[in-house]
N, CA, C and O atoms as a Tripos MOL2 file, in Angstrom:
@<TRIPOS>MOLECULE
protein
  284   283    71     0     0
PROTEIN
NO_CHARGES

@<TRIPOS>ATOM
      1 N          89.2490  133.6050  119.4940 N.3       1 MET1
      2 CA         89.6820  134.7760  119.8360 C.3       1 MET1
      3 C          88.2020  136.0240  119.3650 C.2       1 MET1
      4 O          87.3680  136.5920  120.0690 O.2       1 MET1
      5 N          88.3820  136.0250  118.3300 N.am      2 SER2
      6 CA         88.0480  137.2490  117.8200 C.3       2 SER2
      7 C          86.2380  136.6970  117.8410 C.2       2 SER2
      8 O          85.3890  137.5840  117.9350 O.2       2 SER2
      9 N          85.7810  135.1940  117.7460 N.am      3 GLU3
     10 CA         84.2890  134.8400  118.0600 C.3       3 GLU3
     11 C          83.7490  135.7240  119.6510 C.2       3 GLU3
     12 O          82.7130  136.3570  119.8530 O.2       3 GLU3
     13 N          84.9180  135.4400  120.5840 N.am      4 ILE4
     14 CA         84.1640  135.6970  122.0240 C.3       4 ILE4
     15 C          84.6150  136.8410  122.5460 C.2       4 ILE4
     16 O          84.0970  137.3430  123.5430 O.2       4 ILE4
     17 N          85.8350  137.4640  121.7880 N.am      5 ALA5
     18 CA         85.4970  139.4280  121.4750 C.3       5 ALA5
     19 C          84.2110  140.2070  121.3080 C.2       5 ALA5
     20 O          83.6270  141.0420  121.9980 O.2       5 ALA5
     21 N          83.9880  139.6460  120.1730 N.am      6 HIS6
     22 CA         82.7450  139.7440  119.6940 C.3       6 HIS6
     23 C          81.4770  140.0460  120.3600 C.2       6 HIS6
     24 O          80.5330  140.8290  120.2560 O.2       6 HIS6
     25 N          81.7770  139.3150  120.9110 N.am      7 LYS7
     26 CA         80.3130  138.2720  121.4860 C.3       7 LYS7
     27 C          80.5040  139.1340  122.7130 C.2       7 LYS7
     28 O          79.4740  139.4530  123.3070 O.2       7 LYS7
     29 N          81.7200  139.5820  123.2080 N.am      8 ARG8
     30 CA         81.5680  139.8410  124.5640 C.3       8 ARG8
     31 C          81.2990  141.7210  124.7940 C.2       8 ARG8
     32 O          81.0250  142.4070  125.7790 O.2       8 ARG8
     33 N          81.5560  142.0410  123.2850 N.am      9 GLY9
     34 CA         82.1630  143.3220  122.9990 C.3       9 GLY9
     35 C          83.2090  144.1290  123.7340 C.2       9 GLY9
     36 O          83.3230  145.1280  124.4440 O.2       9 GLY9
     37 N          84.0270  143.0000  123.0910 N.am     10 ILE10
     38 CA         85.3410  143.9580  123.5230 C.3      10 ILE10
     39 C          86.8240  143.2510  122.4450 C.2      10 ILE10
     40 O          86.6430  142.3650  121.6100 O.2      10 ILE10
     41 N          87.5730  143.5980  122.6000 N.am     11 SER11
     42 CA         88.7920  143.5190  121.6620 C.3      11 SER11
     43 C          89.7020  142.0710  121.5130 C.2      11 SER11
     44 O          89.6230  141.3360  122.4980 O.2      11 SER11
     45 N          90.1290  141.8300  120.9480 N.am     12 ASN12
     46 CA         90.9390  140.8200  120.6130 C.3      12 ASN12
     47 C          92.0370  140.9170  122.2560 C.2      12 ASN12
     48 O          92.2550  140.0850  123.1360 O.2      12 ASN12
     49 N          92.5150  142.3850  122.0420 N.am     13 MET13
     50 CA         93.6730  141.9920  122.7510 C.3      13 MET13
     51 C          93.3790  142.0710  124.2920 C.2      13 MET13
     52 O          94.2000  141.8490  125.1820 O.2      13 MET13
     53 N          92.0770  142.4230  124.4470 N.am     14 GLN14
     54 CA         91.3910  142.3180  126.1840 C.3      14 GLN14
     55 C          91.2130  140.6310  126.3610 C.2      14 GLN14
     56 O          91.5980  140.1030  127.4040 O.2      14 GLN14
     57 N          90.6380  139.8700  125.3310 N.am     15 VAL15
     58 CA         90.3690  138.2570  125.9750 C.3      15 VAL15
     59 C          92.0740  137.9640  125.7650 C.2      15 VAL15
     60 O          92.4060  136.9290  126.3420 O.2      15 VAL15
     61 N          92.9410  138.4990  125.2260 N.am     16 ALA16
     62 CA         94.3590  137.3520  124.8740 C.3      16 ALA16
     63 C          94.7380  137.8130  126.3860 C.2      16 ALA16
     64 O          95.2660  136.9410  127.0760 O.2      16 ALA16
     65 N          94.5250  139.1060  126.9830 N.am     17 LEU17
     66 CA         94.9540  139.5970  128.0570 C.3      17 LEU17
     67 C          94.7090  138.2740  129.3690 C.2      17 LEU17
     68 O          95.3980  137.5070  130.0420 O.2      17 LEU17
     69 N          93.0040  138.7010  129.1310 N.am     18 ALA18
     70 CA         92.6480  137.9210  130.1010 C.3      18 ALA18
     71 C          92.5990  136.7890  130.5180 C.2      18 ALA18
     72 O          92.1810  136.4630  131.6300 O.2      18 ALA18
     73 N          93.3420  135.5150  129.0260 N.am     19 TRP19
     74 CA         93.2410  134.4740  129.0870 C.3      19 TRP19
     75 C          94.6440  134.0400  129.4110 C.2      19 TRP19
     76 O          95.0730  132.9110  129.6490 O.2      19 TRP19
     77 N          95.3060  135.2860  129.3610 N.am     20 ILE20
     78 CA         96.8230  134.9210  130.2800 C.3      20 ILE20
     79 C          97.2930  135.1080  131.0570 C.2      20 ILE20
     80 O          98.4890  134.8530  131.1960 O.2      20 ILE20
     81 N          96.7580  135.5010  131.6940 N.am     21 LEU21
     82 CA         96.0650  136.1600  133.2360 C.3      21 LEU21
     83 C          95.5140  135.2370  133.9730 C.2      21 LEU21
     84 O          95.4120  135.5670  135.1550 O.2      21 LEU21
     85 N          95.1240  134.2040  133.7100 N.am     22 GLN22
     86 CA         93.9630  132.8980  134.2690 C.3      22 GLN22
     87 C          94.3750  131.8790  133.3810 C.2      22 GLN22
     88 O          93.4710  131.3850  132.7090 O.2      22 GLN22
     89 N          95.8900  131.3020  133.1580 N.am     23 GLN23
     90 CA         97.3540  130.7330  133.4590 C.3      23 GLN23
     91 C          97.7690  130.3170  134.3840 C.2      23 GLN23
     92 O          98.3370  131.1690  135.0670 O.2      23 GLN23
     93 N          97.7680  129.4020  134.7570 N.am     24 PRO24
     94 CA         98.6810  128.7230  136.2840 C.3      24 PRO24
     95 C          99.9530  129.1700  135.9750 C.2      24 PRO24
     96 O         100.4570  128.9420  134.8750 O.2      24 PRO24
     97 N         100.5510  129.8250  136.9050 N.am     25 GLY25
     98 CA        101.8880  130.3970  136.7670 C.3      25 GLY25
     99 C         101.9590  131.2430  136.2470 C.2      25 GLY25
    100 O         103.1660  131.4680  136.1670 O.2      25 GLY25
    101 N         101.3710  132.0780  135.7030 N.am     26 VAL26
    102 CA        101.8870  133.4590  135.1580 C.3      26 VAL26
    103 C         100.8920  134.4240  135.9680 C.2      26 VAL26
    104 O          99.6710  134.5230  136.0920 O.2      26 VAL26
    105 N         102.1990  135.1840  136.5290 N.am     27 THR27
    106 CA        101.8970  136.3240  137.7350 C.3      27 THR27
    107 C         101.7520  137.8160  137.2110 C.2      27 THR27
    108 O         101.1620  138.5990  137.9560 O.2      27 THR27
    109 N         102.2600  138.3020  135.9410 N.am     28 ALA28
    110 CA        102.5840  139.1950  135.2340 C.3      28 ALA28
    111 C         103.0520  139.4950  134.3140 C.2      28 ALA28
    112 O         104.0490  140.2160  134.3370 O.2      28 ALA28
    113 N         102.3200  138.8990  132.7670 N.am     29 PRO29
    114 CA        102.8320  139.1710  131.6560 C.3      29 PRO29
    115 C         102.9200  140.3970  131.1340 C.2      29 PRO29
    116 O         101.9290  141.1140  131.2750 O.2      29 PRO29
    117 N         103.8850  140.8430  130.5440 N.am     30 ILE30
    118 CA        104.3870  141.7840  129.7820 C.3      30 ILE30
    119 C         103.9010  142.7160  129.0780 C.2      30 ILE30
    120 O         104.4720  142.6660  127.9880 O.2      30 ILE30
    121 N         102.9740  143.7480  129.1000 N.am     31 ILE31
    122 CA        102.2340  144.2810  128.0550 C.3      31 ILE31
    123 C         102.9020  145.1130  126.9720 C.2      31 ILE31
    124 O         103.7800  145.6910  127.6140 O.2      31 ILE31
    125 N         102.9560  145.3140  126.3470 N.am     32 GLY32
    126 CA        103.8390  145.8930  125.4940 C.3      32 GLY32
    127 C         102.7580  147.0160  124.6980 C.2      32 GLY32
    128 O         101.8960  146.8930  123.8270 O.2      32 GLY32
    129 N         103.1960  147.9350  125.3370 N.am     33 ALA33
    130 CA        101.9080  149.4090  125.0440 C.3      33 ALA33
    131 C         102.9490  151.1740  124.3440 C.2      33 ALA33
    132 O         103.7740  151.8270  124.9840 O.2      33 ALA33
    133 N         102.4450  151.4330  122.9000 N.am     34 SER34
    134 CA        103.7070  151.6630  122.4780 C.3      34 SER34
    135 C         102.4260  153.4130  122.6130 C.2      34 SER34
    136 O         102.7910  154.5820  122.4880 O.2      34 SER34
    137 N         101.1810  152.9630  122.8560 N.am     35 LYS35
    138 CA        100.5250  154.5220  122.4820 C.3      35 LYS35
    139 C          99.5570  154.2450  123.9420 C.2      35 LYS35
    140 O          99.1220  153.2110  124.4500 O.2      35 LYS35
    141 N          99.4620  155.6950  124.3240 N.am     36 LEU36
    142 CA         98.4450  155.4980  126.0170 C.3      36 LEU36
    143 C          97.0070  154.6320  125.4840 C.2      36 LEU36
    144 O          96.4940  153.7670  126.1950 O.2      36 LEU36
    145 N          96.5450  154.9550  124.3370 N.am     37 PRO37
    146 CA         95.0960  154.2110  124.2070 C.3      37 PRO37
    147 C          95.3970  152.5940  124.0690 C.2      37 PRO37
    148 O          94.3410  151.9890  123.8830 O.2      37 PRO37
    149 N          96.3670  151.8700  124.1030 N.am     38 HIS38
    150 CA         96.3260  150.5340  124.0680 C.3      38 HIS38
    151 C          96.9570  150.2400  125.4730 C.2      38 HIS38
    152 O          96.6680  149.1470  125.9610 O.2      38 HIS38
    153 N          97.6620  150.9510  126.0860 N.am     39 LEU39
    154 CA         97.5570  150.9670  127.5450 C.3      39 LEU39
    155 C          96.0230  150.7600  128.5460 C.2      39 LEU39
    156 O          95.5820  149.9600  129.3730 O.2      39 LEU39
    157 N          95.5410  152.1750  127.7820 N.am     40 GLU40
    158 CA         93.6220  152.2030  128.4720 C.3      40 GLU40
    159 C          93.1550  150.5550  128.2160 C.2      40 GLU40
    160 O          92.6890  149.7850  129.0560 O.2      40 GLU40
    161 N          93.4590  150.2790  126.6890 N.am     41 GLU41
    162 CA         92.9050  149.3470  126.4850 C.3      41 GLU41
    163 C          93.3440  147.7740  127.5170 C.2      41 GLU41
    164 O          92.6510  146.8610  127.9680 O.2      41 GLU41
    165 N          94.4010  147.9930  127.5480 N.am     42 ALA42
    166 CA         95.1670  146.8350  128.4050 C.3      42 ALA42
    167 C          94.4000  146.5720  130.0570 C.2      42 ALA42
    168 O          93.9190  145.5750  130.5950 O.2      42 ALA42
    169 N          94.6220  148.3390  130.5900 N.am     43 VAL43
    170 CA         94.0200  147.9520  131.8620 C.3      43 VAL43
    171 C          92.7270  147.8960  132.3690 C.2      43 VAL43
    172 O          92.3180  147.7240  133.5170 O.2      43 VAL43
    173 N          91.9950  148.1200  131.0140 N.am     44 ALA44
    174 CA         90.1210  147.9290  131.0940 C.3      44 ALA44
    175 C          90.3870  146.2570  130.9130 C.2      44 ALA44
    176 O          89.7560  145.5960  131.7380 O.2      44 ALA44
    177 N          91.3240  145.3690  129.8490 N.am     45 GLY45
    178 CA         90.9250  143.7200  129.8100 C.3      45 GLY45
    179 C          92.1750  143.0560  131.2520 C.2      45 GLY45
    180 O          92.9160  142.0740  131.2920 O.2      45 GLY45
    181 N          92.0120  143.6780  131.8050 N.am     46 LEU46
    182 CA         92.8230  143.2880  133.5050 C.3      46 LEU46
    183 C          91.5120  142.5220  134.4800 C.2      46 LEU46
    184 O          91.5050  141.4680  135.1160 O.2      46 LEU46
    185 N          90.3320  143.7000  134.2340 N.am     47 SER47
    186 CA         89.0030  143.1150  135.0300 C.3      47 SER47
    187 C          88.6560  141.7690  134.2580 C.2      47 SER47
    188 O          87.9660  141.1030  135.0300 O.2      47 SER47
    189 N          88.7980  141.2470  133.3440 N.am     48 LEU48
    190 CA         87.9640  140.4180  132.5480 C.3      48 LEU48
    191 C          88.4150  139.1800  133.2030 C.2      48 LEU48
    192 O          89.5240  138.8920  133.6520 O.2      48 LEU48
    193 N          86.8380  138.2140  133.1420 N.am     49 ARG49
    194 CA         87.1960  136.7960  133.8690 C.3      49 ARG49
    195 C          86.7570  136.1760  132.3950 C.2      49 ARG49
    196 O          85.8050  136.7720  131.8920 O.2      49 ARG49
    197 N          87.2750  135.1220  131.6530 N.am     50 LEU50
    198 CA         86.6650  134.6990  130.8620 C.3      50 LEU50
    199 C          85.5210  132.7680  131.5540 C.2      50 LEU50
    200 O          85.7930  132.2880  132.6550 O.2      50 LEU50
    201 N          85.0200  132.4620  131.1270 N.am     51 VAL51
    202 CA         84.1610  131.5700  131.7250 C.3      51 VAL51
    203 C          84.8050  130.1130  131.5310 C.2      51 VAL51
    204 O          85.7540  130.1580  130.7470 O.2      51 VAL51
    205 N          84.5940  129.0980  131.9340 N.am     52 GLU52
    206 CA         85.1560  127.9960  131.8370 C.3      52 GLU52
    207 C          85.0790  127.9960  130.2610 C.2      52 GLU52
    208 O          86.0840  128.2790  129.6090 O.2      52 GLU52
    209 N          84.0140  127.7130  129.7160 N.am     53 ALA53
    210 CA         83.4190  127.3130  127.9820 C.3      53 ALA53
    211 C          84.6700  128.2000  127.0240 C.2      53 ALA53
    212 O          85.0950  127.9520  125.8960 O.2      53 ALA53
    213 N          85.1220  129.5760  128.2230 N.am     54 GLU54
    214 CA         85.7920  129.9950  126.4380 C.3      54 GLU54
    215 C          87.0070  129.7380  126.8470 C.2      54 GLU54
    216 O          87.7180  130.0350  125.8870 O.2      54 GLU54
    217 N          87.6910  129.3500  127.7290 N.am     55 LEU55
    218 CA         88.9580  128.9910  127.8760 C.3      55 LEU55
    219 C          89.2130  128.0510  127.9570 C.2      55 LEU55
    220 O          90.4140  127.8620  128.1540 O.2      55 LEU55
    221 N          88.4600  127.0240  127.8820 N.am     56 LYS56
    222 CA         88.5570  125.4050  126.9690 C.3      56 LYS56
    223 C          88.3270  125.6750  125.2490 C.2      56 LYS56
    224 O          88.8350  124.8570  124.4820 O.2      56 LYS56
    225 N          87.6270  126.7270  124.7470 N.am     57 HIS57
    226 CA         87.5410  127.2840  123.5330 C.3      57 HIS57
    227 C          88.9800  127.9640  122.9670 C.2      57 HIS57
    228 O          89.3270  127.7230  121.8100 O.2      57 HIS57
    229 N          89.5590  128.5730  123.5830 N.am     58 LEU58
    230 CA         90.8870  129.0920  123.6320 C.3      58 LEU58
    231 C          91.6940  128.2900  123.7970 C.2      58 LEU58
    232 O          92.2110  128.2550  122.6800 O.2      58 LEU58
    233 N          92.3530  127.3900  124.5570 N.am     59 ALA59
    234 CA         92.8820  126.3410  124.5120 C.3      59 ALA59
    235 C          93.0870  124.6770  123.3670 C.2      59 ALA59
    236 O          93.9860  123.8980  123.0500 O.2      59 ALA59
    237 N          91.3870  124.9080  123.0700 N.am     60 GLU60
    238 CA         91.4800  123.5480  121.6240 C.3      60 GLU60
    239 C          92.7480  123.5930  120.5590 C.2      60 GLU60
    240 O          93.4020  122.5540  120.4570 O.2      60 GLU60
    241 N          93.0940  124.6230  119.8400 N.am     61 PRO61
    242 CA         94.1400  124.6760  119.2460 C.3      61 PRO61
    243 C          95.2310  124.8540  119.6070 C.2      61 PRO61
    244 O          95.9380  124.0490  119.0010 O.2      61 PRO61
    245 N          95.7940  125.4300  120.2350 N.am     62 TYR62
    246 CA         96.6820  124.6900  121.2100 C.3      62 TYR62
    247 C          97.7600  123.4180  121.4540 C.2      62 TYR62
    248 O          97.6730  122.5330  122.3060 O.2      62 TYR62
    249 N          98.6270  123.5770  120.6050 N.am     63 GLU63
    250 CA         99.7510  122.0960  120.8220 C.3      63 GLU63
    251 C         100.8320  122.1370  121.1640 C.2      63 GLU63
    252 O         101.6930  122.6970  120.4850 O.2      63 GLU63
    253 N         101.0750  121.5720  122.2800 N.am     64 PRO64
    254 CA        102.3210  121.9440  122.9670 C.3      64 PRO64
    255 C         104.0670  121.3860  121.7080 C.2      64 PRO64
    256 O         104.2810  120.8190  120.6370 O.2      64 PRO64
    257 N         104.7920  122.0160  122.7710 N.am     65 HIS65
    258 CA        106.4570  121.5870  121.5940 C.3      65 HIS65
    259 C         106.9470  121.5700  122.8280 C.2      65 HIS65
    260 O         106.3720  122.1010  123.7780 O.2      65 HIS65
    261 N         107.8190  121.0840  122.8880 N.am     66 PRO66
    262 CA        109.1680  120.4050  123.7220 C.3      66 PRO66
    263 C         109.9140  121.5130  123.3500 C.2      66 PRO66
    264 O         110.0160  121.9880  122.2190 O.2      66 PRO66
    265 N         110.6060  122.0200  124.7350 N.am     67 SER67
    266 CA        111.7050  122.9910  124.9540 C.3      67 SER67
    267 C         113.3010  122.3420  124.3900 C.2      67 SER67
    268 O         114.0330  121.3960  124.6780 O.2      67 SER67
    269 N         113.2930  123.8060  123.1610 N.am     68 LEU68
    270 CA        114.5930  123.0400  123.0250 C.3      68 LEU68
    271 C         115.2220  123.9310  123.3720 C.2      68 LEU68
    272 O         114.8340  125.0650  123.6530 O.2      68 LEU68
    273 N         116.8760  123.2540  123.3940 N.am     69 GLY69
    274 CA        118.0990  123.4170  124.2530 C.3      69 GLY69
    275 C         117.9720  123.4710  125.6430 C.2      69 GLY69
    276 O         118.8990  124.1210  126.1270 O.2      69 GLY69
    277 N         117.1810  123.0380  126.4810 N.am     70 HIS70
    278 CA        116.8680  122.5320  127.5130 C.3      70 HIS70
    279 C         116.9910  120.8280  128.1630 C.2      70 HIS70
    280 O         116.5490  119.7710  127.7120 O.2      70 HIS70
    281 N         117.4520  121.0050  128.8740 N.am     71 SER71
    282 CA        117.2230  118.5970  129.4220 C.3      71 SER71
    283 C         116.6490  119.3440  130.6290 C.2      71 SER71
    284 O         116.2060  118.7150  131.5900 O.2      71 SER71
@<TRIPOS>BOND
     1     1     2 1
     2     2     3 1
     3     3     4 2
     4     3     5 am
     5     5     6 1
     6     6     7 1
     7     7     8 2
     8     7     9 am
     9     9    10 1
    10    10    11 1
    11    11    12 2
    12    11    13 am
    13    13    14 1
    14    14    15 1
    15    15    16 2
    16    15    17 am
    17    17    18 1
    18    18    19 1
    19    19    20 2
    20    19    21 am
    21    21    22 1
    22    22    23 1
    23    23    24 2
    24    23    25 am
    25    25    26 1
    26    26    27 1
    27    27    28 2
    28    27    29 am
    29    29    30 1
    30    30    31 1
    31    31    32 2
    32    31    33 am
    33    33    34 1
    34    34    35 1
    35    35    36 2
    36    35    37 am
    37    37    38 1
    38    38    39 1
    39    39    40 2
    40    39    41 am
    41    41    42 1
    42    42    43 1
    43    43    44 2
    44    43    45 am
    45    45    46 1
    46    46    47 1
    47    47    48 2
    48    47    49 am
    49    49    50 1
    50    50    51 1
    51    51    52 2
    52    51    53 am
    53    53    54 1
    54    54    55 1
    55    55    56 2
    56    55    57 am
    57    57    58 1
    58    58    59 1
    59    59    60 2
    60    59    61 am
    61    61    62 1
    62    62    63 1
    63    63    64 2
    64    63    65 am
    65    65    66 1
    66    66    67 1
    67    67    68 2
    68    67    69 am
    69    69    70 1
    70    70    71 1
    71    71    72 2
    72    71    73 am
    73    73    74 1
    74    74    75 1
    75    75    76 2
    76    75    77 am
    77    77    78 1
    78    78    79 1
    79    79    80 2
    80    79    81 am
    81    81    82 1
    82    82    83 1
    83    83    84 2
    84    83    85 am
    85    85    86 1
    86    86    87 1
    87    87    88 2
    88    87    89 am
    89    89    90 1
    90    90    91 1
    91    91    92 2
    92    91    93 am
    93    93    94 1
    94    94    95 1
    95    95    96 2
    96    95    97 am
    97    97    98 1
    98    98    99 1
    99    99   100 2
   100    99   101 am
   101   101   102 1
   102   102   103 1
   103   103   104 2
   104   103   105 am
   105   105   106 1
   106   106   107 1
   107   107   108 2
   108   107   109 am
   109   109   110 1
   110   110   111 1
   111   111   112 2
   112   111   113 am
   113   113   114 1
   114   114   115 1
   115   115   116 2
   116   115   117 am
   117   117   118 1
   118   118   119 1
   119   119   120 2
   120   119   121 am
   121   121   122 1
   122   122   123 1
   123   123   124 2
   124   123   125 am
   125   125   126 1
   126   126   127 1
   127   127   128 2
   128   127   129 am
   129   129   130 1
   130   130   131 1
   131   131   132 2
   132   131   133 am
   133   133   134 1
   134   134   135 1
   135   135   136 2
   136   135   137 am
   137   137   138 1
   138   138   139 1
   139   139   140 2
   140   139   141 am
   141   141   142 1
   142   142   143 1
   143   143   144 2
   144   143   145 am
   145   145   146 1
   146   146   147 1
   147   147   148 2
   148   147   149 am
   149   149   150 1
   150   150   151 1
   151   151   152 2
   152   151   153 am
   153   153   154 1
   154   154   155 1
   155   155   156 2
   156   155   157 am
   157   157   158 1
   158   158   159 1
   159   159   160 2
   160   159   161 am
   161   161   162 1
   162   162   163 1
   163   163   164 2
   164   163   165 am
   165   165   166 1
   166   166   167 1
   167   167   168 2
   168   167   169 am
   169   169   170 1
   170   170   171 1
   171   171   172 2
   172   171   173 am
   173   173   174 1
   174   174   175 1
   175   175   176 2
   176   175   177 am
   177   177   178 1
   178   178   179 1
   179   179   180 2
   180   179   181 am
   181   181   182 1
   182   182   183 1
   183   183   184 2
   184   183   185 am
   185   185   186 1
   186   186   187 1
   187   187   188 2
   188   187   189 am
   189   189   190 1
   190   190   191 1
   191   191   192 2
   192   191   193 am
   193   193   194 1
   194   194   195 1
   195   195   196 2
   196   195   197 am
   197   197   198 1
   198   198   199 1
   199   199   200 2
   200   199   201 am
   201   201   202 1
   202   202   203 1
   203   203   204 2
   204   203   205 am
   205   205   206 1
   206   206   207 1
   207   207   208 2
   208   207   209 am
   209   209   210 1
   210   210   211 1
   211   211   212 2
   212   211   213 am
   213   213   214 1
   214   214   215 1
   215   215   216 2
   216   215   217 am
   217   217   218 1
   218   218   219 1
   219   219   220 2
   220   219   221 am
   221   221   222 1
   222   222   223 1
   223   223   224 2
   224   223   225 am
   225   225   226 1
   226   226   227 1
   227   227   228 2
   228   227   229 am
   229   229   230 1
   230   230   231 1
   231   231   232 2
   232   231   233 am
   233   233   234 1
   234   234   235 1
   235   235   236 2
   236   235   237 am
   237   237   238 1
   238   238   239 1
   239   239   240 2
   240   239   241 am
   241   241   242 1
   242   242   243 1
   243   243   244 2
   244   243   245 am
   245   245   246 1
   246   246   247 1
   247   247   248 2
   248   247   249 am
   249   249   250 1
   250   250   251 1
   251   251   252 2
   252   251   253 am
   253   253   254 1
   254   254   255 1
   255   255   256 2
   256   255   257 am
   257   257   258 1
   258   258   259 1
   259   259   260 2
   260   259   261 am
   261   261   262 1
   262   262   263 1
   263   263   264 2
   264   263   265 am
   265   265   266 1
   266   266   267 1
   267   267   268 2
   268   267   269 am
   269   269   270 1
   270   270   271 1
   271   271   272 2
   272   271   273 am
   273   273   274 1
   274   274   275 1
   275   275   276 2
   276   275   277 am
   277   277   278 1
   278   278   279 1
   279   279   280 2
   280   279   281 am
   281   281   282 1
   282   282   283 1
   283   283   284 2
@<TRIPOS>SUBSTRUCTURE
     1 MET1         2 RESIDUE 1 A MET
     2 SER2         6 RESIDUE 1 A SER
     3 GLU3        10 RESIDUE 1 A GLU
     4 ILE4        14 RESIDUE 1 A ILE
     5 ALA5        18 RESIDUE 1 A ALA
     6 HIS6        22 RESIDUE 1 A HIS
     7 LYS7        26 RESIDUE 1 A LYS
     8 ARG8        30 RESIDUE 1 A ARG
     9 GLY9        34 RESIDUE 1 A GLY
    10 ILE10       38 RESIDUE 1 A ILE
    11 SER11       42 RESIDUE 1 A SER
    12 ASN12       46 RESIDUE 1 A ASN
    13 MET13       50 RESIDUE 1 A MET
    14 GLN14       54 RESIDUE 1 A GLN
    15 VAL15       58 RESIDUE 1 A VAL
    16 ALA16       62 RESIDUE 1 A ALA
    17 LEU17       66 RESIDUE 1 A LEU
    18 ALA18       70 RESIDUE 1 A ALA
    19 TRP19       74 RESIDUE 1 A TRP
    20 ILE20       78 RESIDUE 1 A ILE
    21 LEU21       82 RESIDUE 1 A LEU
    22 GLN22       86 RESIDUE 1 A GLN
    23 GLN23       90 RESIDUE 1 A GLN
    24 PRO24       94 RESIDUE 1 A PRO
    25 GLY25       98 RESIDUE 1 A GLY
    26 VAL26      102 RESIDUE 1 A VAL
    27 THR27      106 RESIDUE 1 A THR
    28 ALA28      110 RESIDUE 1 A ALA
    29 PRO29      114 RESIDUE 1 A PRO
    30 ILE30      118 RESIDUE 1 A ILE
    31 ILE31      122 RESIDUE 1 A ILE
    32 GLY32      126 RESIDUE 1 A GLY
    33 ALA33      130 RESIDUE 1 A ALA
    34 SER34      134 RESIDUE 1 A SER
    35 LYS35      138 RESIDUE 1 A LYS
    36 LEU36      142 RESIDUE 1 A LEU
    37 PRO37      146 RESIDUE 1 A PRO
    38 HIS38      150 RESIDUE 1 A HIS
    39 LEU39      154 RESIDUE 1 A LEU
    40 GLU40      158 RESIDUE 1 A GLU
    41 GLU41      162 RESIDUE 1 A GLU
    42 ALA42      166 RESIDUE 1 A ALA
    43 VAL43      170 RESIDUE 1 A VAL
    44 ALA44      174 RESIDUE 1 A ALA
    45 GLY45      178 RESIDUE 1 A GLY
    46 LEU46      182 RESIDUE 1 A LEU
    47 SER47      186 RESIDUE 1 A SER
    48 LEU48      190 RESIDUE 1 A LEU
    49 ARG49      194 RESIDUE 1 A ARG
    50 LEU50      198 RESIDUE 1 A LEU
    51 VAL51      202 RESIDUE 1 A VAL
    52 GLU52      206 RESIDUE 1 A GLU
    53 ALA53      210 RESIDUE 1 A ALA
    54 GLU54      214 RESIDUE 1 A GLU
    55 LEU55      218 RESIDUE 1 A LEU
    56 LYS56      222 RESIDUE 1 A LYS
    57 HIS57      226 RESIDUE 1 A HIS
    58 LEU58      230 RESIDUE 1 A LEU
    59 ALA59      234 RESIDUE 1 A ALA
    60 GLU60      238 RESIDUE 1 A GLU
    61 PRO61      242 RESIDUE 1 A PRO
    62 TYR62      246 RESIDUE 1 A TYR
    63 GLU63      250 RESIDUE 1 A GLU
    64 PRO64      254 RESIDUE 1 A PRO
    65 HIS65      258 RESIDUE 1 A HIS
    66 PRO66      262 RESIDUE 1 A PRO
    67 SER67      266 RESIDUE 1 A SER
    68 LEU68      270 RESIDUE 1 A LEU
    69 GLY69      274 RESIDUE 1 A GLY
    70 HIS70      278 RESIDUE 1 A HIS
    71 SER71      282 RESIDUE 1 A SER
């Protein structure tokens, strides 16, 4: 994430928000902002679109785990 953020000149949080918004089924991520600058940074990240190579790079380390307690 830091590599993408650095190349684009944006924060890790903005990359994370852009990534989550481009995931299937996500319509409204919860943003916990305790200070106005955090909220402003999040709002600036709403318009970011990651390219396919960036999405793939971010997804590579993810290992899905089964949901526990649900059948």
